[in-house]
N, C-alpha and C positions, 0 to 999 in steps of 0.2 A: 682315359682313352689312349689306345696304343697307336703307334704310327701306321699300323695296318688299317685302322678304321678312319675313313674319311667321310664324315657325314653318316648317311645310312648304308654305305658300301664298305665291305671289308675286302681289301685288295691284297691278294697273295701273289701278284705277279713279280714282286721283288724278293720273295722268299727263296733262299738258295735251296735247290732240289738236292736230294740225296744222290751221291755219286755211285753209279752202278757199273760204270765201264770197267773192263778188264784192264789189268796192268799189261802193257805191251810185251809181247814175247821177246825174250832176250835181255830184259831189263835186269840189272843187278840191284838188289835191295838188301838192306839189313833187317832181319827179323828176330823176334823174340819167341822162344818156343814155350808152349803150355801144353801139358798132357792131361787129358780127361781121365780120371780114375774109373776103371772098369771093374774093379774088384777081384782081379786075378794077379798071381805073381807076387813078388816081394813088395810089401807096402800097399798092395791092392792097385797099383798104378797101371797094370796092363788090362786089356780088354780081350775077350775070347771070341773068335769068329763062330758063329752058330753053324756055318756050313762045314768048316774044315777042322775046327779045334785049334787053329793057329792062335797063338798069343801075340798081340801087337800093341804098339803105342799109338793111341788115338790122339794125334797131335794137331794143335792149331798153331800156325806160324803167323804172328802179328807184325806187319811192317812197323819198325820202330823209329824211323826217321825218313826225311825226304818228302817228296810230293805225294807219295802214296801212304804216308803214315796212317796207322790203324786199319788198313786193308788186311784181310785174313785169307790165308791159304790153308787148306786142310790136307793132312798127310797121314796115311796109315803106314806104320813102319813094323813089319813083322820081325819078331825076335825069337820065337820058339815054335817049332811045328813037329808033329809026330813023324813027318818025312824029313830026315836030315839033309836031303838034297834039294829041299824046296828053294827054287831060284829067287823067289820074292823075298824070303827070309834072308838069303845070302846077300842079295842087293841092298835090303834094308839095313843089315848090320854094317855093310860097307858105308852106307850113307851115315849111319850114326857115328861111325869112326870119323868120317869127314867132318861132321858137325863139331866134334871135339877139336879136330885140327884147325878148323876155321875159327872157332871160339878162342883157342889158345895160341894162335899164330904158329902152328907147327907144320913144317913140311911133311908130306906123306912118306917121304923117304928117310926122315930123321929117326934113327934108332938109338939116340942118346938116352940116358936114364931119365932125364928131365922129360923128354917127349913121351917115353913109355909110361911115366907116372901120370902125366896129363891125359893119357888115353884110358886110364883106369877110373871106374866109377863104383860107388858102393851100391847104387840102386838106379833103375831107370828114372826114378824121381829127380835124380841129379841133372837131368836134362831140362827140367822146369826152370825158366828164367834165363837160360843161355841165349846169347845174342851171337849171330853168325850171318855170314853172306850167302845168298842164294841167287841162282839165275832162274828167272821166271819163264814159265812156259804157259801155253794155252791148250787145254784138254777138252775135246769134244766127247760127250758121253756116248756110250754104246747104246743106251736106252734113251729114246728121244723125249721121255717125260722129265729127264733131268737137264738142267741148264749147262751151257758151257762155262767152265771155270778156269781159273788160274791153277797152275800146278808147279812143282819144283822140277826144273830141267836138270839142275845139278847144284851141289854144295860147293861154293867157291872157296877153295883152300889156298894157302899162300903160294903154291906153285902155279896158279892161274895169274895171267897178266892182269885180269880184272880185279884181283884181290889188291895188288899193289897200286893199280889206278884208283880204286875206290878208296883205299886207305890214304893215299896222298891227297885226294880231293877232300876227304873229311879231316885229314891231318892226324888221325889216330886209327890203329887197327880195332876191330870189334872188341867190345868190352866183354869180360868174363861173365858178368852178371849185369842184368837190367837194373838201372838205378831207379828206385822206387819200389813199388810192390812187386817182388820177384815172381809171385804166382797169383794170377787172377783166375779164379775158378772158371773152368771151361763149362759154359752153359748153353752152347749152341747146339741145336738139334741138326744132326747130319744124317742124310738119308744116302744109301748106297747099297752095294752088293752084299753086305753083311747081314 
């Protein structure tokens, strides 16, 4: 007999409910990145938009510590487009650079050989398992059939005061790699404009 069962009654009043609240806007959290393999690009790590042909990283960011641990934020980061002036791709590439800078504790203005080397990757798969800081936002969908979700307002790099504050609070900068299984397969279904 479990603690829930009291005589002929099963009482679920004390069972903790699943937390579905959003992370408050402006919160700084450490996340671990996981990219769903879409079958395109080097290593098949990229996904292709059916509408535009843009190749992108279909990323899931999992909060890796603090009170919001295990919460997920989904992000699509464009990396290649038939239109070389695609603003979404340009912004996404800037964001990917910032992820490397946040992970490796590199100032965006650092042009040393060490910094340049840390900004180089062999494949977009190298982003799997990286931990970095983000500033969380709240995004209301254009289509009312979708729910309001958390989004990334910005990647927190060492030039942000929040980076120093967070690092001092935790007493260490973000780790280069998640300790444990660095890649947990991305199995979430995501609906959206693609």
